[in-house]
Wavefront OBJ file of the C-alpha trace (Angstrom):
o trace
v -136.749 -8.861 -13.737
v -134.262 -10.687 -11.747
v -132.602 -13.721 -13.582
v -132.253 -16.767 -11.472
v -132.950 -20.257 -10.997
v -134.251 -22.635 -13.889
v -134.085 -20.693 -17.124
v -134.559 -23.284 -20.001
v -132.702 -22.393 -23.390
v -136.114 -23.222 -25.593
v -136.032 -25.230 -28.704
v -136.924 -23.440 -31.710
v -139.862 -25.356 -33.256
v -139.746 -25.529 -37.086
v -142.272 -26.885 -39.558
v -141.457 -29.201 -42.285
v -140.221 -26.562 -44.531
v -137.895 -25.452 -41.540
v -139.793 -22.323 -41.210
v -140.603 -21.213 -37.615
v -143.628 -22.840 -35.948
v -144.711 -19.821 -33.779
v -147.807 -21.599 -32.395
v -145.636 -24.408 -31.018
v -143.167 -22.163 -29.594
v -146.002 -20.089 -27.600
v -147.383 -23.383 -26.702
v -143.934 -24.308 -25.116
v -143.707 -21.022 -23.595
v -146.992 -21.452 -21.692
v -146.071 -25.095 -20.689
v -142.734 -24.011 -18.889
v -144.266 -21.378 -17.055
v -147.759 -22.477 -16.149
v -146.797 -26.366 -15.734
v -143.164 -26.734 -15.102
v -142.706 -23.546 -13.047
v -139.594 -22.402 -14.507
v -138.198 -18.820 -13.298
v -137.253 -17.615 -16.866
v -136.639 -18.370 -20.676
v -133.655 -17.933 -23.151
v -134.839 -18.080 -26.763
v -132.007 -18.264 -29.616
v -129.560 -20.242 -27.853
v -127.772 -23.099 -28.928
v -130.282 -25.608 -27.944
v -132.679 -23.355 -30.006
v -130.474 -23.557 -33.141
v -129.726 -19.768 -32.815
v -126.805 -20.108 -35.132
v -129.300 -21.051 -37.646
v -131.478 -18.251 -37.182
v -131.449 -14.766 -39.327
v -131.910 -11.813 -37.462
v -135.602 -11.358 -38.635
v -136.285 -14.924 -37.272
v -134.304 -14.124 -34.075
v -136.523 -11.185 -33.662
v -139.657 -13.344 -34.420
v -138.814 -15.947 -31.917
v -137.745 -13.688 -29.167
v -140.714 -11.432 -29.787
v -142.943 -14.215 -29.691
v -141.788 -15.677 -26.518
v -141.952 -12.052 -24.750
v -145.506 -11.745 -25.915
v -146.467 -15.548 -24.676
v -144.703 -14.803 -21.377
v -146.893 -11.522 -20.375
v -144.441 -10.569 -18.394
v -144.446 -13.685 -15.796
v -140.592 -14.534 -16.241
v -137.592 -12.824 -17.785
v -136.773 -13.625 -21.352
v -132.975 -13.970 -22.548
v -132.207 -13.698 -26.260
v -129.410 -15.635 -27.537
v -127.119 -14.126 -30.150
v -124.350 -16.586 -31.857
v -122.200 -14.802 -34.601
v -118.954 -14.726 -35.710
v -118.209 -10.878 -35.537
v -118.765 -7.775 -33.321
v -120.312 -6.204 -36.274
v -122.794 -9.289 -36.565
v -123.474 -9.422 -33.037
v -124.459 -5.491 -32.875
v -126.425 -5.868 -35.829
v -128.562 -8.903 -34.013
v -128.557 -6.557 -30.974
v -129.879 -3.634 -32.623
v -132.766 -5.700 -34.074
v -133.908 -6.651 -30.360
v -133.275 -3.230 -28.811
v -137.240 -2.369 -28.606
v -138.256 -5.745 -27.178
v -138.535 -6.512 -23.524
v -135.413 -8.475 -23.407
v -133.914 -9.098 -19.812
v -130.423 -9.949 -21.082
v -128.538 -10.875 -24.290
v -126.712 -14.148 -24.019
v -123.517 -13.645 -26.655
v -121.100 -16.201 -27.243
v -117.386 -15.634 -28.163
v -117.091 -16.072 -32.003
v -117.155 -19.466 -32.977
v -114.947 -19.359 -36.173
v -111.342 -21.118 -36.107
v -109.147 -18.443 -35.361
v -108.962 -17.385 -31.570
v -109.387 -13.663 -30.380
v -106.670 -12.540 -27.705
v -107.839 -11.680 -24.387
v -107.462 -7.911 -25.238
v -109.958 -8.106 -28.443
v -112.339 -10.758 -26.616
v -112.692 -7.667 -23.989
v -113.164 -5.216 -26.358
v -115.446 -7.409 -28.304
v -118.083 -7.670 -25.440
v -117.087 -4.309 -24.286
v -118.321 -2.755 -27.436
v -121.630 -4.999 -27.440
v -122.293 -3.629 -23.684
v -122.083 -0.322 -24.704
v -123.964 -0.322 -27.786
v -126.669 -2.513 -26.711
v -129.946 -1.209 -25.613
v -130.114 -4.346 -22.819
v -127.628 -6.115 -20.474
v -125.086 -8.657 -21.947
v -124.279 -12.156 -20.656
v -121.108 -13.963 -21.640
v -122.261 -17.494 -23.342
v -119.050 -19.016 -22.511
v -119.169 -22.025 -24.530
v -116.626 -22.128 -27.603
v -113.892 -24.398 -26.913
v -111.244 -22.784 -28.958
v -112.572 -19.176 -27.905
v -112.970 -19.983 -24.210
v -112.758 -17.035 -21.875
v -110.844 -17.869 -18.697
v -112.033 -17.339 -15.082
v -109.779 -14.360 -15.018
v -110.633 -12.759 -17.943
v -114.361 -13.097 -17.125
v -114.057 -11.919 -13.717
v -112.476 -8.851 -15.431
v -115.262 -8.303 -17.955
v -117.785 -8.377 -15.194
v -116.014 -5.953 -13.084
v -114.818 -3.600 -15.793
v -117.256 -3.191 -18.501
v -120.687 -1.418 -17.591
v -123.467 -3.388 -18.817
v -121.913 -6.827 -18.661
v -123.777 -8.630 -15.818
v -123.010 -11.950 -15.861
v -121.874 -15.493 -17.231
v -123.293 -18.719 -18.503
v -120.529 -20.990 -17.695
v -120.643 -24.161 -20.236
v -118.487 -26.620 -21.592
v -118.875 -29.255 -19.032
v -116.015 -28.165 -16.572
v -117.302 -27.866 -13.012
v -113.813 -26.830 -12.004
v -113.989 -23.828 -13.925
v -117.591 -23.108 -12.518
v -116.189 -23.412 -9.164
v -113.350 -21.366 -9.985
v -115.408 -18.639 -11.086
v -118.143 -18.775 -8.347
v -115.012 -18.463 -5.719
v -113.574 -15.413 -7.489
v -116.606 -13.888 -9.021
v -119.847 -14.586 -7.519
v -119.895 -10.719 -6.158
v -119.080 -9.430 -9.677
v -122.258 -10.528 -11.486
v -124.603 -13.336 -12.448
v -123.009 -16.902 -12.731
v -125.352 -19.335 -14.531
v -124.281 -23.094 -14.820
v -124.511 -24.983 -18.016
v -122.790 -27.880 -16.814
v -125.884 -30.293 -17.368
v -124.713 -33.277 -16.042
v -123.610 -31.556 -12.668
v -126.640 -29.119 -11.868
v -126.755 -30.660 -8.269
v -123.174 -29.345 -7.193
v -123.528 -26.308 -9.277
v -126.374 -25.259 -7.099
v -124.630 -26.556 -3.847
v -121.669 -24.335 -4.931
v -123.857 -21.227 -5.426
v -124.464 -21.116 -9.120
v -127.439 -18.276 -9.266
v -129.367 -20.829 -11.509
v -128.778 -22.693 -14.931
v -129.459 -22.227 -18.589
v -128.860 -25.521 -19.694
v -130.230 -28.101 -22.439
v -131.440 -30.373 -19.569
v -133.848 -27.997 -18.253
v -135.449 -28.028 -21.452
v -135.857 -31.656 -21.840
v -136.841 -32.145 -17.991
v -137.686 -28.751 -16.579
v -140.105 -30.315 -13.851
v -136.886 -32.351 -12.358
v -135.000 -29.336 -12.754
v -137.043 -26.863 -10.873
v -137.524 -29.763 -8.160
v -134.092 -30.161 -7.898
v -133.433 -26.104 -7.222
v -136.102 -26.027 -4.953
v -134.386 -29.163 -2.720
v -130.906 -27.637 -3.157
v -132.333 -24.287 -1.830
v -134.373 -26.451 1.020
v -130.786 -28.028 2.007
v -132.844 -31.303 1.059
v -129.733 -33.175 0.196
v -130.714 -36.705 -0.006
v -133.627 -35.513 -2.379
v -131.720 -33.486 -4.695
v -129.166 -36.318 -4.988
v -132.009 -38.657 -5.969
v -133.289 -35.924 -8.462
v -129.619 -35.799 -9.827
v -129.596 -39.738 -10.292
v -132.890 -39.226 -12.447
v -131.460 -36.409 -14.455
v -127.995 -37.641 -15.233
v -129.112 -40.466 -17.747
v -131.327 -38.105 -19.688
v -128.418 -36.095 -20.237
v -126.273 -38.928 -20.969
v -129.048 -39.850 -23.665
v -129.227 -36.702 -25.352
v -125.611 -35.505 -25.384
v -124.204 -35.489 -28.890
v -122.976 -33.418 -31.454
v -126.915 -33.425 -32.443
v -127.958 -32.257 -28.975
v -130.689 -29.860 -30.213
v -132.157 -32.695 -32.141
v -132.214 -34.957 -29.250
v -133.878 -32.458 -27.159
v -136.565 -32.022 -29.579
v -137.052 -35.607 -29.590
v -137.367 -35.945 -25.857
v -139.863 -32.864 -26.203
v -142.011 -34.998 -28.569
v -142.096 -37.699 -26.579
v -143.426 -35.748 -23.956
v -146.016 -34.331 -26.191
v -144.421 -31.031 -26.668
v -143.574 -31.165 -30.300
v -140.683 -29.092 -31.856
v -140.309 -30.587 -35.160
v -136.996 -31.837 -36.736
v -133.677 -29.882 -36.424
v -132.473 -27.382 -39.380
v -130.229 -29.287 -41.873
v -127.479 -30.161 -41.834
v -128.022 -31.436 -38.323
v -129.197 -35.188 -38.395
v -132.256 -36.246 -36.342
v -131.982 -38.586 -33.601
v -130.777 -41.908 -34.723
v -132.908 -44.872 -33.643
v -130.291 -45.793 -31.087
v -130.513 -42.314 -29.515
v -134.453 -42.335 -29.696
v -134.455 -45.776 -27.606
v -131.872 -44.285 -25.080
v -134.055 -40.972 -24.695
v -137.295 -43.033 -24.168
v -135.727 -45.346 -21.654
v -134.000 -42.380 -19.519
v -137.391 -40.659 -19.686
v -139.444 -43.655 -18.675
v -136.772 -44.321 -15.593
v -137.063 -40.830 -14.602
l 1 2 3 4 5 6 7 8 9 10 11 12 13 14 15 16 17 18 19 20 21 22 23 24 25 26 27 28 29 30 31 32 33 34 35 36 37 38 39 40 41 42 43 44 45 46 47 48 49 50 51 52 53 54 55 56 57 58 59 60 61 62 63 64 65 66 67 68 69 70 71 72 73 74 75 76 77 78 79 80 81 82 83 84 85 86 87 88 89 90 91 92 93 94 95 96 97 98 99 100 101 102 103 104 105 106 107 108 109 110 111 112 113 114 115 116 117 118 119 120 121 122 123 124 125 126 127 128 129 130 131 132 133 134 135 136 137 138 139 140 141 142 143 144 145 146 147 148 149 150 151 152 153 154 155 156 157 158 159 160 161 162 163 164 165 166 167 168 169 170 171 172 173 174 175 176 177 178 179 180 181 182 183 184 185 186 187 188 189 190 191 192 193 194 195 196 197 198 199 200 201 202 203 204 205 206 207 208 209 210 211 212 213 214 215 216 217 218 219 220 221 222 223 224 225 226 227 228 229 230 231 232 233 234 235 236 237 238 239 240 241 242 243 244 245 246 247 248 249 250 251 252 253 254 255 256 257 258 259 260 261 262 263 264 265 266 267 268 269 270 271 272 273 274 275 276 277 278 279 280 281 282 283 284 285 286 287 288 289 290
């Protein structure tokens, strides 16, 4: 199933004891597909607090999302770990599931790999994983340059694309200019989805899609229809929402935005703080304005 368009990175709902709330996860899958009309789902990414999930928990949430989706949209699984060995262990645990792609970050510990070892890391994953691999280019001190990403997409069989993150539209534009023919390029420049789509991004996997999925689907459709005036107005509704949720506790703020729309996802896992009273007020105001 083709990966394109609006692919929200789902929040992972937790009960009060921080165990996974599978019923709420399944309800959110149904809402995103049936009501919001999204084109795919990503599970276990950074918005989904994937860095906190054990291998068994990751398998649980990915499996539940796939089961609830019933083949209607592709489901991407996130892997956020600090070694090739750990990434392969999680990939093996998902090997029998109908996962459209594995969305894998570079390592996020302090010490940056060289370009050659980064290449080798993703090559090993793509060679040994049962599903295609996408680079989730988000870790500031392990950031992959457009040149390295282009090389990996062209030279590593099974590495099918990139989720370009960290808020830099210039790097996304460079990547689209050099590599749109090399693989799938999805935007995670949440504040600037409108220009991302206008520049030719194949879609988006970004937290704002989870917080405001209907508006993001509308924006995608407007850009596709060359409705630039309408797309600008939708952008002006989305940007304040992003400004309200963007902070070090972004996943918690996304969960707050969901709860305010009747889509409960529980609290974040410790030590991430829940939304402050100031954050809650700003999120509520941005949602009301939109």
